[in-house]
C-alpha positions in Angstrom: 9.9 24.6 -12.3 11.0 21.1 -11.4 10.3 18.6 -14.1 9.3 14.9 -13.6 12.1 12.4 -13.5 11.5 9.1 -15.1 13.9 7.2 -12.7 11.6 8.2 -9.8 8.4 7.3 -11.6 7.1 10.8 -11.2 3.7 11.9 -12.6 2.5 15.1 -10.9 -1.2 15.4 -10.1 -2.4 18.7 -11.5 -6.2 18.2 -11.7 -7.7 20.3 -8.9 -10.9 18.3 -8.7 -9.0 15.1 -8.1 -6.8 16.8 -5.6 -9.9 17.9 -3.6 -11.5 14.4 -3.9 -8.4 12.9 -2.2 -8.3 15.6 0.5 -12.0 15.0 1.2 -11.5 11.2 1.3 -8.7 11.6 3.8 -10.9 13.8 6.0 -8.0 14.8 8.2 -8.7 16.3 11.6 -6.7 18.7 13.8 -4.2 16.6 15.7 -3.9 13.8 13.1 -0.3 12.7 12.5 -0.4 13.0 8.7 2.5 11.7 6.5 2.6 12.5 2.8 4.9 10.2 0.8 6.1 11.7 -2.5 4.4 15.1 -2.2 6.1 16.2 -5.5 5.3 19.9 -6.1 2.8 20.0 -3.2 -0.5 19.4 -5.0 -2.1 17.9 -1.9 0.2 19.2 0.7 -1.4 22.5 1.5 -4.9 21.1 1.7 -3.8 18.3 4.0 -1.7 20.7 6.1 -4.6 23.1 6.5 -6.9 20.3 7.7 -4.6 18.7 10.2 -2.5 21.6 11.2 0.7 19.6 10.8 2.2 17.2 8.2 5.4 15.2 7.7 6.4 15.0 4.1 8.9 12.4 2.7 10.4 13.3 -0.6 13.3 11.6 -2.3 14.0 14.1 -5.0 16.4 16.8 -3.8 15.2 19.5 -6.2 11.5 18.9 -5.2 12.5 18.9 -1.5 14.1 22.3 -1.9 11.0 23.6 -3.7 8.7 22.3 -0.9 10.9 23.7 1.8 10.7 27.1 0.2 7.0 26.9 -0.5 6.0 25.9 3.0 8.7 27.8 4.9 6.1 29.9 6.7 4.1 26.8 7.9 5.3 25.8 11.4 3.5 22.5 11.2 5.3 21.4 8.0 8.3 19.0 8.5 10.2 17.8 5.4 12.2 14.6 5.3 14.4 14.4 2.3 14.7 10.7 2.2 13.8 7.4 0.4 10.5 6.2 1.7 11.7 2.6 1.2 14.3 3.2 3.8 12.5 5.6 6.1 11.9 4.5 9.7 8.1 4.9 10.0 8.0 3.4 13.5 10.5 6.0 14.8 8.3 8.8 13.4 5.2 7.4 15.0 7.0 7.3 18.4 8.1 10.9 17.9 4.6 12.0 17.0 3.1 10.0 19.9 0.4 8.4 17.9 -0.3 6.1 14.9 0.3 7.8 11.5 -2.1 8.5 8.7 -0.3 8.1 5.4 -1.2 9.7 2.1 0.6 9.2 -1.2 0.5 9.2 -4.9 3.0 6.3 -4.8 5.6 5.8 -7.5 4.2 2.8 -9.5 7.7 1.3 -10.0 8.2 0.8 -6.2 4.6 0.6 -5.0 4.5 -3.1 -3.9 7.8 -3.1 -1.9 6.9 0.2 -0.4 3.6 -1.1 0.9 5.3 -4.1 2.5 8.0 -1.9 4.0 5.3 0.3 5.6 3.3 -2.7 6.9 6.3 -4.2 8.7 5.3 -2.0 11.6 1.5 -2.0 11.6 1.3 -0.6 15.1 2.8 2.6 13.6 0.1 3.2 11.0 -3.7 3.9 11.3 -4.6 4.1 7.7 -3.2 4.8 4.2 -4.9 6.7 1.3 -2.9 5.7 -1.7 -3.1 6.3 -5.4 -1.6 3.5 -7.6 -1.9 2.0 -11.0 -5.6 0.9 -11.4 -4.6 -2.8 -11.9 -2.6 -2.8 -8.6 -5.6 -1.4 -6.7 -7.7 -4.1 -8.4 -5.4 -6.8 -7.0 -5.3 -5.3 -3.5 -9.1 -5.1 -3.1 -10.0 -8.3 -5.1 -12.1 -11.0 -3.4 -11.4 -14.8 -3.8 -12.5 -16.4 -7.1 -12.4 -13.1 -8.9 -10.4 -12.0 -11.9 -7.7 -9.9 -10.1 -7.4 -12.0 -6.9 -3.9 -13.2 -6.3 -0.7 -13.1 -4.3 -0.7 -9.3 -3.5 -4.2 -9.2 -2.1 -3.6 -12.4 -0.1 -0.4 -11.1 1.4 -1.9 -7.8 2.4 -5.2 -9.2 3.7 -4.0 -10.1 7.2 -2.9 -6.5 7.8 -5.4 -4.2 6.0 -9.0 -3.8 5.2 -8.9 -2.3 1.7 -11.6 -0.1 0.1 -11.5 1.1 -3.5 -12.5 4.8 -3.6 -12.4 6.1 -7.2 -10.4 6.0 -10.5 -8.2 8.8 -12.0 -7.6 9.1 -15.7 -4.1 9.8 -17.2 -5.1 13.4 -18.0 -5.0 14.3 -14.3 -1.2 14.1 -14.3 1.7 15.8 -15.9 3.2 14.0 -17.7 0.3 11.7 -18.2 1.0 8.1 -17.5 0.1 5.4 -20.0 -2.3 3.8 -17.5 -5.3 4.7 -15.4 -4.9 5.1 -11.7 -7.1 4.5 -8.7 -7.3 5.6 -5.1 -7.9 3.2 -2.2 -8.1 3.4 1.6 -6.3 0.8 3.6 -7.3 0.5 7.3 -4.4 -1.1 9.1 -5.1 -3.7 11.7 -3.0 -3.6 15.0 -2.9 -7.4 15.0 -3.2 -9.7 11.9 -6.6 -11.0 10.9 -5.3 -14.6 11.5 -2.0 -16.0 12.8 0.8 -15.6 10.3 3.2 -18.5 10.1 6.7 -17.7 8.8 6.0 -20.0 5.8 2.9 -18.1 4.8 4.7 -15.9 2.1 6.5 -18.9 0.6 3.2 -20.9 0.3 1.3 -18.0 -1.3 4.1 -17.3 -3.8 4.2 -21.0 -4.8 0.4 -21.3 -5.1 0.0 -18.3 -7.4 3.0 -19.0 -9.6 0.9 -22.0 -10.8 -2.6 -20.5 -10.4 -4.1 -22.7 -13.1 -3.0 -25.8 -11.4 -5.0 -27.5 -8.6 -3.6 -27.0 -5.1 -2.3 -30.6 -5.0 0.0 -29.7 -7.9 0.6 -26.0 -7.2 2.2 -26.6 -3.8 3.6 -30.0 -4.5 6.8 -30.5 -2.5 5.7 -27.9 0.1 2.6 -29.5 1.5 1.3 -33.0 1.2 -2.2 -33.9 0.1 -2.9 -35.2 3.6 -1.9 -31.8 5.1 -4.0 -29.9 2.6 -7.0 -32.0 3.5 -6.2 -31.7 7.3 -6.5 -27.9 6.8 -10.0 -28.4 5.5 -9.1 -27.6 1.9 -10.0 -29.7 -1.2 -6.7 -30.6 -2.9 -8.5 -30.4 -6.2 -9.4 -26.7 -5.9 -7.4 -23.9 -7.5 -5.5 -21.3 -5.5 -7.7 -18.3 -6.6 -10.7 -19.9 -4.9 -9.1 -20.0 -1.4 -9.5 -17.2 1.1 -6.4 -15.6 2.9 -7.5 -17.5 6.0 -7.3 -20.8 4.0 -3.7 -20.0 3.1 -3.0 -19.1 6.7 -4.3 -22.5 8.0 -2.4 -24.3 5.2 0.9 -22.5 6.1 0.6 -23.8 9.6 0.3 -27.3 8.3 3.5 -27.1 6.3 6.4 -29.2 7.5 9.3 -27.3 9.2 12.4 -26.4 7.2 
C-alpha cells in the first residue's frame, strides 16, 4: 500500500460511483489519445484504458509509479511517464501520438493553477480536459462576468477554453478526505484564442483584479489612461468584475507600449 503524501497534495479517489461518473463524462472512444495526470493508485486508469484502448499516465510519485507499472504490466496500451506534469512536454507527446490529447486528472490542488497554464501554453496539443479541483477553483473557472466568483483566473483562461461545470464531489470520496469540497469540469480547448491576445493582457488583468472594488479608472491607473479606456468602449467608472474577457482583450491592445 502506498500512502498519500502531503507534499504532493495527494487525496486518492476511492468512491466507485464518483469514479464511474468521471469515466462516463470523459466518454473515451477507441483511438483517443488519453492522458491521465496524477493517476495515483489507478482509480480511474483501468476504466479509461478499457474505453480508449491506450493511455499515457504521468505520475510524479516514484512509489506510485512502481505500483502502477506493476498493476498494468499486462496492458500493452498503458504507457507510464514518471515525471512532474509541470515540466512535462505535452506538445511532444501529442506529436508522438499523432493527434490532440484528451487529458484527465484529479489535479493536486496546490499546483492546479500553474499546471493549467502550463498545459494551455500549447493549445494545439490538447482537445479537452476533464479535471477535478477544489470546488472554489472550478467556481472561478466557469464564472460569468458580474458574478460572485468571476475574476482573474476565469478571464485568463477564457480565451483558450470553453468551461463547463459537471458535478461536485464531497470530501468522503477521497482517502484521506480533504477539508474542502471538489468539483469536476470539462474544458474544451480552442485551437485559436477567442480574441487576439496582446502580450500585455496578463498584466492588465492582474492589475484590475488586485483592486476589484475600485473602478477601472483607478484599478488600472498608470497602465491605461481614461481616454484609452473610453476608446476601447469601456466606461472608466465600471468595476473590473463587470467586464467580459473580450473587454480586457480590447483594453490590453489600447495599453501604451513598454
